[in-house]
C-alpha positions in Angstrom: 1.7 49.5 23.8 4.6 47.5 22.6 4.3 45.5 19.4 6.8 43.1 17.8 5.9 42.5 14.2 7.5 39.8 12.1 7.3 38.7 8.5 9.3 39.1 5.3 11.1 37.6 2.4 8.7 39.5 0.1 6.9 42.8 0.2 3.6 41.0 0.6 4.7 39.9 4.0 6.2 43.3 5.0 3.7 46.0 3.9 0.8 44.6 5.9 2.9 44.7 9.1 3.9 48.3 8.3 0.2 49.1 7.8 -0.6 47.6 11.2 2.2 49.6 12.9 1.0 52.9 11.5 -2.6 52.3 12.4 -1.6 51.5 16.0 0.4 54.6 16.2 -2.6 56.6 14.9 -4.9 55.1 17.5 -2.4 55.0 20.4 0.4 57.5 19.8 2.6 56.1 22.6 2.9 52.7 20.7 6.4 51.5 20.1 7.1 48.9 17.4 10.0 46.7 16.5 10.2 44.4 13.5 12.0 41.2 12.9 12.8 39.4 9.6 15.4 37.5 7.7 18.8 38.9 7.0 18.3 38.8 3.2 14.6 39.8 2.7 13.2 43.0 1.3 12.3 44.0 4.9 16.0 45.1 5.3 15.1 48.0 3.0 11.5 48.7 3.7 11.4 48.6 7.5 14.4 51.0 8.2 13.1 53.3 5.5 9.9 53.6 7.5 11.8 54.5 10.6 11.4 51.2 12.6 14.1 49.2 14.2 14.6 45.8 12.6 16.1 42.7 14.2 17.4 40.1 11.7 17.5 36.4 12.2 19.2 33.9 9.9 16.5 31.5 8.7 15.6 29.9 5.3 12.5 28.5 3.8 11.9 24.8 3.3 12.4 23.2 -0.1 9.6 21.1 -1.6 12.1 19.1 -3.6 12.9 15.6 -2.4 16.2 15.5 -4.4 19.5 15.1 -2.5 20.0 18.9 -2.9 16.5 19.6 -1.5 17.0 17.2 1.4 20.3 18.8 2.3 18.6 22.2 2.1 15.9 21.2 4.4 18.3 19.8 7.0 20.1 23.1 7.0 16.7 24.9 7.3 15.7 22.8 10.3 19.0 23.4 12.0 18.7 27.1 11.5 15.0 27.1 12.7 16.1 25.7 16.0 18.8 28.3 16.5 16.5 31.0 15.2 13.9 30.3 17.8 16.6 30.5 20.5 17.8 33.9 19.2 14.2 35.1 18.9 13.6 34.3 22.6 16.5 36.5 23.6 15.2 39.3 21.4 11.7 39.0 22.8 13.0 39.0 26.4 14.8 42.3 25.7 11.8 43.9 23.8 9.1 42.7 26.3 6.3 43.2 23.7 2.6 43.1 24.6 1.9 41.1 21.5 3.8 39.5 18.6 2.2 39.7 15.2 3.2 37.3 12.4 2.5 38.5 8.9 3.7 35.4 7.1 6.7 34.1 5.3 9.3 31.8 6.7 11.0 34.7 8.4 8.1 35.0 10.8 8.2 31.4 12.1 11.0 31.7 14.6 9.7 34.8 16.3 6.1 33.7 16.6 7.1 30.2 17.8 9.4 31.8 20.4 6.6 34.1 21.6 4.2 31.2 21.9 6.8 29.3 24.0 7.4 32.3 26.2 3.6 32.9 26.8 3.4 36.1 24.8 0.1 36.8 23.0 0.4 36.1 19.3 -1.7 37.1 16.3 -1.3 35.8 12.8 -2.3 37.6 9.7 -2.8 35.5 6.6 -3.3 37.7 3.5 -3.7 34.9 0.9 -6.7 32.8 0.0 -4.7 29.7 0.7 -2.9 29.8 4.0 0.9 29.4 3.9 2.8 26.6 5.7 3.9 29.0 8.4 0.4 30.0 9.2 -0.7 26.4 9.3 2.1 25.4 11.7 1.5 28.3 14.1 -2.3 28.7 14.0 -3.1 26.1 16.7 -1.2 28.1 19.4 -2.1 31.6 18.2 -4.5 33.7 20.1 -6.1 35.1 16.9 -5.7 34.2 13.2 -6.8 37.0 10.9 -7.6 36.1 7.3 -8.5 38.1 4.2 -10.6 35.5 2.4 -13.5 33.3 3.5 -11.7 30.4 1.8 -8.7 30.8 4.1 -11.0 30.6 7.2 -12.5 27.4 6.0 -9.1 25.8 5.1 -7.8 26.6 8.6 -10.7 24.7 10.1 -12.9 27.6 11.1 -13.4 28.2 14.8 -13.9 31.3 16.9 -10.3 32.5 16.8 -10.1 32.6 13.0 -11.5 36.0 12.0 -12.2 37.4 8.6 -10.8 41.0 8.6 -9.6 41.7 5.1 -6.1 43.0 4.4 -4.7 46.1 6.1 -3.9 48.9 3.8 -1.1 51.3 4.4 -2.1 54.8 5.5 -0.3 56.2 2.4 -2.7 54.2 0.2 -5.8 55.4 2.2 -4.6 59.0 2.0 -3.4 58.9 -1.7 -5.1 61.5 -3.8 -5.2 60.9 -7.6 -5.3 64.5 -8.7 -2.4 65.5 -6.4 -0.4 62.4 -7.4 -0.7 63.1 -11.1 0.3 66.7 -10.5 3.3 65.5 -8.5 4.5 63.5 -11.6 3.6 66.2 -14.1 0.8 64.3 -15.7 -1.9 66.2 -17.6 -5.5 64.9 -18.1 -4.4 63.6 -21.6 -1.4 61.7 -20.3 -1.6 58.0 -19.4 0.6 56.2 -16.9 1.4 52.5 -16.7 3.0 51.2 -13.5 4.3 47.6 -13.5 6.1 45.4 -11.0 6.4 41.7 -10.3 7.1 41.9 -6.6 9.8 43.3 -4.3 12.3 40.6 -5.3 11.3 40.5 -9.0 10.3 37.5 -11.0 12.9 36.4 -13.4 10.6 34.9 -16.0 8.3 37.8 -16.1 11.1 40.4 -16.0 12.6 38.7 -19.0 9.3 39.2 -20.9 9.0 42.8 -19.6 12.4 43.6 -21.0 11.0 42.6 -24.4 7.8 44.5 -23.8 9.7 47.7 -22.9 11.8 47.3 -26.0 8.6 47.2 -28.1 7.4 50.4 -26.4 10.6 52.1 -27.3 10.6 50.9 -30.9 7.0 51.9 -31.4 7.4 55.3 -29.7 4.4 54.9 -27.4 2.9 58.2 -26.1 2.1 57.1 -22.6 4.4 57.0 -19.5 5.6 53.6 -18.1 7.4 53.0 -14.9 8.6 49.5 -14.3 10.1 48.2 -11.0 12.6 45.4 -11.6 13.0 44.2 -8.0 16.4 43.6 -6.5 17.2 40.5 -8.5 16.8 42.1 -12.0 18.0 45.6 -11.3 21.2 45.1 -13.4 20.3 42.6 -16.1 16.8 43.8 -17.1 17.9 47.2 -18.5 20.7 45.5 -20.4 18.4 42.8 -21.8 15.9 45.5 -22.9 18.7 47.5 -24.6 19.9 44.3 -26.4 16.4 44.0 -27.9 16.4 47.6 -29.1 15.2 49.7 -26.1 16.7 53.2 -26.0 15.7 54.6 -22.7 17.7 57.9 -23.2 15.6 58.6 -26.3 12.4 57.7 -24.5 12.3 59.4 -21.1 8.7 58.5 -20.7 9.7 54.9 -20.1 11.5 54.5 -16.8 13.1 51.4 -15.2 13.9 51.4 -11.5 14.8 48.8 -8.9 12.0 49.7 -6.5 9.2 52.2 -6.4 9.4 53.8 -2.9 6.5 56.2 -3.5 4.2 53.4 -4.6 1.0 54.9 -3.1 1.3 58.0 -5.3 2.5 56.0 -8.3 -0.5 53.6 -8.1 -3.0 56.5 -7.4 -1.7 58.3 -10.5 -1.7 55.2 -12.7 -4.2 54.6 -15.5 -3.2 50.9 -15.6 -1.2 48.7 -13.2 0.5 45.5 -14.4 1.5 43.2 -11.6 1.2 39.8 -9.8 -1.9 39.0 -7.8 -0.7 38.8 -4.2 -3.5 39.6 -1.7 -1.9 42.7 -0.2 -1.4 44.2 -3.7 -5.0 43.4 -4.6 -6.2 45.1 -1.4 -4.4 48.2 -2.4 -5.7 48.1 -6.0 -9.3 47.8 -4.7 -8.9 50.6 -2.2 -7.5 52.9 -4.8 -9.9 51.8 -7.5 -7.2 51.2 -10.1 -7.7 49.0 -13.1 -5.1 46.2 -13.5 -3.7 43.6 -15.8 -2.8 40.8 -13.5 -0.4 38.0 -14.2 -0.7 35.6 -11.2 2.3 33.7 -10.1 1.9 30.0 -10.9 4.7 29.1 -8.5 2.7 29.7 -5.2 1.0 27.1 -3.1 -2.2 25.8 -4.6 -2.1 28.5 -7.3 -3.7 30.9 -4.8 -2.7 34.0 -6.8 -4.9 33.0 -9.7 -7.8 32.4 -7.4 -7.3 35.8 -5.9 -7.2 37.4 -9.3 -10.2 35.6 -10.6 -12.3 36.9 -7.7 -11.4 40.5 -8.8 -11.9 39.7 -12.5 -15.4 38.4 -11.7 -16.3 41.8 -10.3 -14.9 43.5 -13.5 -11.9 45.1 -11.7 -9.1 43.5 -13.7 -8.0 41.5 -16.7 -6.2 38.2 -16.0 -3.3 37.0 -18.2 -1.8 33.7 -17.3 2.0 33.6 -17.2 2.2 30.9 -19.8 0.6 33.3 -22.3 2.5 36.4 -21.2 5.2 36.8 -23.8 6.5 40.3 -24.7 4.2 40.8 -27.7 1.1 39.7 -25.7 2.0 41.9 -22.8 2.4 44.8 -25.2 -0.8 44.1 -27.0 -2.8 43.8 -23.8 -1.5 47.1 -22.5 -2.3 48.8 -25.8 -5.8 47.4 -25.9 -6.6 48.4 -22.3 -5.2 51.9 -22.7 -7.2 52.4 -25.9 -10.5 52.5 -24.0 -10.5 55.1 -21.3 -14.2 54.5 -20.4 -13.5 50.8 -19.9 -10.5 51.6 -17.6 -12.8 53.9 -15.6 -15.4 51.2 -15.2 -12.7 48.6 -14.2 -11.4 51.0 -11.5 -14.9 51.6 -10.2 -15.6 47.8 -10.1 -12.4 47.1 -8.3 -13.7 49.2 -5.3 -16.4 46.6 -4.7 -13.9 44.3 -3.0 -12.2 47.0 -1.0 -12.0 46.2 2.8 -12.5 49.7 4.1 -12.6 48.8 7.8 -9.9 46.1 7.7 -7.3 48.1 9.8 -9.8 48.8 12.5 -10.9 45.2 12.7 -7.3 44.0 13.0 -6.6 46.6 15.6 -9.5 45.4 17.7 -8.6 41.8 17.4 -5.0 42.4 18.5 -6.4 44.3 21.5 -8.7 41.3 22.2 -5.7 38.9 22.0 -3.7 40.9 24.5 -6.6 41.3 27.0 -7.8 37.7 26.8 -4.5 35.8 26.5 -4.4 32.8 28.8 -8.1 33.0 29.6 -10.2 29.9 29.0 
């Protein structure tokens, strides 16, 4: 089996592809996988780290602005898209995959479109409640469109080829053991761990507020452990901003700032509270691990789909939702203190989060990809 998986720009479009790759290798050990993405996305770090070859294609997303700058940007994007499809065809002819799997993001458009034009089976995975533009443009010619929310199925028009599977979860998440993870990080039963991140690329607005929140933790000498991942964009300025506001990380080694958390499965499993955005892939992992969360949905995504994702989990009791407009440093700090103060409530939240876990998602996705390969071109 040869798979060609494409998606990127953010971790939410990369980690599902990695999960699919690992699951295929588990089911069919002879499987070979190549990835494709943009030259500047987080996939350039995550994919090679997992041992997979990565082909990069220069392509940029479209701007929603109709300003002169936005129009010029879109003209450049359209020109790059044409050349990207041409390059993608050359890559696919060399790789000769049995199937191309698009996991979303503008980086996936060229490869999936090229595969469709070459007659190669294509499967799309849409992890969000509201389908992205790339999924909408490519769905008509895809063999299968796999979604994680019933709402997404409806918005894509229904039909037999749109299948509700749930989000694939990485094998590291499925295999993560809380007791072993806490032992790995030297945490006792009395210790509490907060893990926070705003996405692989970071979110400038929220990282600015997190700098102030971390400064408050240092000033108040909090007893718990806190690991915050800045993302690539904020790796240099966030620590400086926090120090300017009074953070002394040398004097408080229990508070750690890092660009990216590479052992995320263990960190999340060990955590008592996770503070993050509400992307569907992340929510799937929270639910599978049964970890309580303080979610701050991004308001900058299409149709505000992250808040809708988060509210679904909040309704089950698995998280607390804090809107970005309310999430200043003091409020973030107060919310974290309040949640950590009640261990029984945290335990209930973690238990309730498991209600939305899609335990068989990877197997469903595996079977649908096999179906697409076997039935491609059949009427």
